[in-house]
N, C-alpha and C positions, 0 to 999 in steps of 0.2 A: 255567451262568455264574458266572467267577469274575476277580475283579483283587486286585492285590497293592500295599501300600503300604509305602513304606520309611522310617521316621522317622529323625532324625538324635538324639535325645538316647538312644535304644536299638536296639537290633540286633533288637528283636522284627518282627517281619510279622505284621497282622493279615490276616486271608483273611475275605474275605466271600462268603459262597454264597447263590445265591438260587435260586427254584424258575423252572418255568417261568412262574408268575405277577408272576413279580418280587417276592415276596414274602420279606424276610431271615431266612434259618435259621439261620443262626450267625455271631457275632461274640466274637472270643475275642483280646482284647489281647495277653494270654500266649501265646500259639502261635506259634511260629517255622515258619515254610514256606521250600521250596526256592523261591528265588529265580535266576533263567535271567539276570540282569542287574545290576549295581548300578546306582541311581540318580543320578543328579548330586541334590546335596542341596539346588540351590536351587528344583528342581522342585518340593518339596512346597508352597512358598507358592503357587503357581501355582494345584495341585489343589485348594488350601482356595480361595483367592479362586474359585475355578469351582463349586467345591463350594455354597457357602457362595451365590453368584448362583442355582444349578438353586434352594436348599430359602427362597429371600427372598421376602416375600409379594407383593412388589411388582411379581415375574412377572405372577404369576396365580395365584388361588386358587380356588377350586370350593366353596361352602360349604353340606354336606351337608343342612342342614335347609331348603334353597330347592330349588326347582323351577323348573328353564328352561323357560317356558313354548313358544317356541321353537327347536323343533329346529335351524333354519338357524345362528341364535347359537351354539347347542351345535358344529355342526360348526365354525363357524369357530373359536371359542374352544381345540377339539382341533389343528385345525390351525396356529394360531398358536402356541402349547404344545408341539407335533411339532418345526413349522420350528425356537424356540428352541433346543431340548434338539438339534437336529441339528446346529447351528451353533458350540455351546457342543462340542459332541462333536468337530465338525472343528478347533477351535480347540484342544482337548486333545491329539489327534491331529496337527497342526502343531507344537507347543510341542515334544512331551514324547517326541515318537517319535524313535529314531536315525534318522540317516542311513546305511541300510546300504551304499547303491548302491556307495559307493567304497571299501568293504573288503572282503576276499576269507581266507577261512579260507588258511593257510599249508599247504603241504604238506611234509613231509619224506621222504626215502629214507634208509636205511642202510647207509653206504659204507663204512668199515672197522669193524673190532674190530683192537684193538691188545692182544698178551696182555701182561702185565705180569708173568706169572709165577704157579707153581702157591701156592696159600694166601697170597697178597702182601697180599691186603686193602688195596686203595687207599682212600683216606677222602676226598683234596680234591687237585684242580686247577686247573692254569693255565696261561696261554696267553703264548706272547710269540715273538718274533722273536729267538733266542739266536744264530744264525750269519749274522746281518743280510743274507740273500736276498731278502728283504719277502714271505718264506712264515714264518705262524704254526707255530712249533712246541710242545709239548708236555710239560707235565715234572706228575709225578705224584707222593704222598706217599704209597709202602707200608708200610704200619705195624707188618705182620708180619711183613716181609724187614728191618728197621732200614734202609731206604733211600731214594733218589729214584729215580725213572725218568725219564729226557728219551728223547722219541721227536721225532726229529727229520723234519719234512717234506722230502720227495722234489718237484722238478718237475712231477711228471704228478698231485700231491695225493695219493701214498700217505706211508705213513713207516716209516723204517727201524726196524729192532729197537732195543726201550730202551737205551739206555745208563745204567748206574745207578750212582750216588755213596751209599757208606756213610754213613748216618748214628750208629754206633755201637753197640754187641751192646745189646739191650735199650733200644734207644732208642726206639721206637716213634712215628714222626712221624705227628702225625695233622692237621696242616695246611702247608700252603705256597703264599706268593705271589711274586714276582716284581717288580722293581723296582732302578733304579738308584740301590743305597746311599751309594757310596763317590764317584759325580759323575765316573767315568772315562768315560760312555757304554757301557758296556757291562750288559747286564740280572746283575743279583744276582739269587740265590733265596736265602728265608728260610724256616727250616722252626721247628716247633714238636713239640719230641722230649717229649711226653708222659712217654714211661718213665725219662728220667733228669733230668729236671726242671731243662729250659735248651732254649737258643732257638741253633739252628746258622743258621749262613751261609756259604754258598756261595759266593767274589766269581768276579763274571766276568769272564775274561781272553781275544784273540784266539783262533783257529781254535776256537771251540765248546771251551774250556778250561776249567777254575775250580778255584784254588785250592783247599788241601783245607780241609776244614769248622772252622772257628774258633766257637767256643762262649760264654754268658756268662749263669751260672747262674740260676735265676728262685727258688734258695732251697727249700721245702718246696711251690712253687705247683708246680700238674700244667700245663704251656698245652697249651689243644686247639683253641685258635680265632686266627687273626693277620690281623690287617688294619696299613691305614700312612696316614700322613698326613702334614702338616706343621702341628704343633700347638700349635706355640710361634711361628710365623712369621718362620723364621731363615733359610730356605732351605734344611733340611736334612729327610730324611725322619726320623720317628719311627716304633715300632711300638707297636700297643698288641694287648695278647693276654688270650683268657679264662682264665680258671684255673678248673680241674673241681674239685670239693670243698672251693673256698676261697669260693665265692659272691659271687667278686671277677674284675675285671680289674686289668690293669696298663699302667702306659706305660713306656716305655723310650724317651730322647729319642737323636735322631742327633747324633755328632759329625759326619759329613759324609765321614768315611774308612773305613767301615763299622763301627766302634764306638758302643758306646751305653751310656748312663748306668744306673746302679741301676733297680730300679722304683719308680715310683709308684704307691702301690696305693686302690682308691676299692672299698668293700662296697660291693654291692648290695641287703642283707638276708636274713635267714636261709632257707635251703631256696629261694632263688632260683634256684636252679640258671643262671646263665646260658649261653646255646648259641648266639646269632649277635649279631652287630651289623651299622652301616651306618653311614659317617662321612661328612658333609655340616654346609652352615653353613644350620643351618635358621632360623635369626631373623637372615638378612643383617647380621652385626656384624662379619663378614671373622675370626671365630677358626671352627675345624672344632668341629661339634658328636659326639655321639653318640647312636646308636637301639640299645636293647641290647632282645633277646628273652628272658624270664626264664621256661625252663620251669616250674619249679618252682612261680611263684605265679603262672603263667598271667595275665601281666600284658606290660606293654614300658617301658621306661625313657628318659628322657631326660636327657643329659646338656649341659649346654650347656659351650661355653668360653670362661673368659678368659681374662686375662694371665697370660704367661708358660708356660702349656700347663696351667694349672689347669682343672679342673671344676669346676661346681655340683654344689650333692645334686640326686641322680634327684627329677623328677615319674613321675608313674606312670598309665597307662593300661591300664584292664584290656581283655582281652582272654575275660573271661568264663570261669567255673567248668569246667573238666576240659580245656580247650582247647590247652594245653600247645603253647604258641609254641616252635617249633624254627629257623625261618629269618625274616629281616627285609632287605627290601630298599625303595628307596624311587625314585619319578619322578612327574612332573607328570602326572596322571592326566587333569584335566579342565582344561588348557589354561588354569590362570591364573596360571602362570608361580610357582607354588608347590608344592614338594614335597611328596607325599603319600607314606605310608607303606603297606607291603604286607605282610604277617605270612601264615606258615604254619602255619596253627594245627592239627598233627599230631592232637592227642586227639579234634577233630572233622570234619566234612566239609567244611570253609570255608576261605575263602581271608578272612583279614581284613584291611580299607582303612581306613586315619585320615586323613581329608584334613585338609591344614594348613593353617595360616592365615601371613602374611607376618611374623608376630613369634613365629616359632617354637613354637606350638600348634596342638592336634590337636582332632579335634572327636573325640566317642565313635566307636566302630568300629561299621561298616557291614561287614557279613558278607555273603559271596557264597560262596554253598554250589553244590558242585560235583555231586556226586553224592551217592546213599545208602550209598556204601561205600566212598571217597574217604581218604585218608590223606596228606594233602599235606605231607611233613615238607621240603621245600626248595623255594625260591620266587626268581628273577632275571628282569631286564627286559630286553628285547631290541624291536627293531624287526624283528619276523620275517614282514611281507608286504608291509614297504617301503612302507606310506602314513602316513611319519613320525610314527605316535601309537605311543604305548608299548603294550605286548603284557605280559604276562607267562607265565611258563615256568614249570611246578611238576613236579615229582618226588614220586612215589609210590612211597615203596620196598618197601611192603608190598605192593602189589597188581601190581609191577612198571607204572609207567603212567610216559609224559611227555606230557604234558599243556599247551596252548600254549590261552590266555583274550587274543585279540584285544582290542585297545582299540580304541575308537570316538574318546578323543579328547578327550571331554565328560562323564568318568565313567561312563560305563556300555560295557558288552562284547558282544562278538557271543558267538556260540556256544561251548563249549568243543568243543577235539577233543582230542582220546585217543588216543595213540601205545602199542602195547602192546610192550612189552620181549619178547626174541627168548630162547629157551633160559635162560630163568630169567635172564639179564642186568639184575637188578635194579639199577636209579640209586641213586645214593647222593649225589652231589655232581655239578655242572654249571657250566658256561661257558660265553656265549654269544661269537662271534665268525666271520668270513667267511672260512673255513678253507679256502676254495678259490678265493677272490680271484674272485667271479661277483657280486657286490654283494647276495648274499642272504647270511640271517644263518643261522649253523649251531651246532647243539648238540653238545657234547661233555659226555657223562657218562663217568663212570667207577662201575662196578659194582664194590661192594665183597663179594658173595658171590660173582662168576663171574669174578671177576681179569683184569676186560679195559678198556680204553678202546676207547667206541663214539662215533660220530660220526653221529649224523645231519643231514645235506644238505640246507639247504634250495634248493629248484629250480624251485618253481611257487606259482602263484595259485590254482591249480587246485582243484575240490574232492576229486578223484578220480587215482589212480594205477595203470597199468597195469603188472601183472608179469609178466614174461616169464623164460622157462624154457629152457634149451639142452641138451639131452643130451650127456652124453662116454661112452656105450657102458655098458651093464648089468654090475655088478662090476665097474667102471674105479677106483674107488674115488680120487678127484679131490684130491690133498692141497697144489695149491698153485696160485697164479692170478698173473697179472701183466700189464702190458699197454705197447705200443708200436705206433709205425706201423713196421710191418713190410713195407710194399710202395709208402712214398712216396707215399701219396696224399691224407694230411694227417689223414686218420682214424684212430683208436685201435683197435687190432687185439687180441686177447688169445689168449695160449699160458697150456695148463692142463698139470700134470705127472699123471699116471695110473699109479699105482705097482701097482696089484694086476693090469694088463694090461701092464706093461713099457714105457710111450709115452707120450709127449707128442702134446696136441692145438693146432693153432695152427686160427683163428676169425676169418677177415675182417671186418671192421669197412666198412658201408656208410656210414656220419656220423650214422646216423639211433639210432641204438640198436639196431639190426637185425646181423647176422651172417652170412654164408655159411657152408656146410655144413663141418665141420671136417675139418680133411685133418690126419691121424695120421702120427705116424714111431715105427716103432717099435725098441726098442732091444734088446742082448742079453737072453735066457731070463735072470729072474731078478733082472733089473740093478735092479725095483724103484724108478725113481723120484720122491724127494719133493719135491725143491725147489730154483728156479732162478732166478737172477739176467738183468738185459738189459743190454747195453752194447755197445760198439763196441771189440773185442777189436785189431783187424785195421785200425785207423784207414783204413779205406776210408768210413766216414760212411753205413754201414748198420747196423742192428741186428742182435747178435748174440745168441747162445743158450750159457749154461754151467748144466749140470746134474747135480748130485749123485746119483748113483747110488746109494744103500745098501746093497743088495744086491752086486755087484758091486764094491763098494770100491773106485768111482773117480771123477771128476767127465769129463764128456764135454762139446766144445764143437761148437756148429754156427754156422757162418758164415753170415749172412744173404747172400741175392744179393740182395735189393732189391725183389724182385716179389712176394714173401711167402711165396717159398721159401726154404730152408735145403743146405748140404752135408752130406755123409754126417757123423756124428758121431766127430771124434777124443778118445780115451780118454785120461786122465792116472789111473796109480796112486795112490792117498792110503795104501797100505798098511792094513795090520787094524786 
């Protein structure tokens, strides 16, 4: 039998092991052991008071030097002692055990992979509705291609091929943020151009267009992480940048027209290597504050905002030796209306939690150890299971994990759920949003190594998911898939190109996730259809197909009849 105690002053976990005779074998206060959840700090006092009640001589004490002469009295004393212990144990369980009946483990399915280009190395991602159609679109910073890529969402939840905008040669954009910086009600895009030592701005306009990028120099500073907020309370957005190599951050005050002031720099200490920051008003004084994860010095720094957009001297909290904190975020984890800090400690196996006080100070780090091999590089917050409690989403780029730690809202957590990336799509950065408007939070990640955008769509509170596979023929080499309602029954159907056997396949949906057997349409020999699109080309209210035939250098049109079938293909040559 073993039990674990989490203290507030240190991150140490004391493990007490007993044998069958309930005799203590080992007690090592310096040993840190794995914990499956993070305890609410206030429970320590409950455990201490109950423990002292058990050990207090006023309850009952048997003198070993005296012999009980009446066995009945001995039995009564033993029974009374047993009852007291049982009552105390029940009180401990009632007061300290989290109520798990209302929290379920969120489940996700992989729904989209958007290719951002070979060797593009996307490093940052943001969400916004760029074309004002009430659907979230995606923008990524492609660091090795010197551009940003925008993915516009279609009506059916899929995404168009990325639209790229150059950030100039050797710019190496490392970070992207989205907001309305010139107050014209259109989203603008701001980029940290690490290679060219500047910050670039794409001002948004109507019809999904952007002005050419304008830049302002950061001097000899290499910006690689951006965020924004109104630091001087003038109702105009300002920008904060983390600078690589100089152990500093810079503040650029916005003028409200897309232009910004020269930088104001804050030094964070030698070898601090700041990696990530979070903006919030931690001390409730109406000024925004900064929480920064210092990778190099194994700590976090809190800079309190003061008048005129200035900041105080950093207050330091240790994340402990070798922790290498690489990401920081905040949420109210214990329902006390005070923000707590969550840190991804990439050098160890844990997430660090700093519970906050109303005055902006924080308790020492509590460690939530994930497993024996985890290397959490990124952490963000979302309500992944719709219980109105903050859950922690973790990316482990080393092992290819996307992990979710559901919160109970009292400072403790449910079991960790791990989703394994497929085909080496190692997650690098993530953002949370309801991509498909189903009132379930989705996780959108970029994979630096695989050059893709991956969407994990939240769709259930169940503990498992059923995987279904449909064959499209041996050696058919399917190259493209799309969906639409081909037979007007309000259910989505599927069409797939099969380039190796010169055909396409139609699968009519039942509306419950299952499909009828495939209907094939065979084309000219060696036509090799590789891609298609769906649209109403003859304005009859029915979905038609346009197919690109790679082998025969033409485009084929199949007009929909409305019952799930199509006319014979009409081709249009594309030349050589």
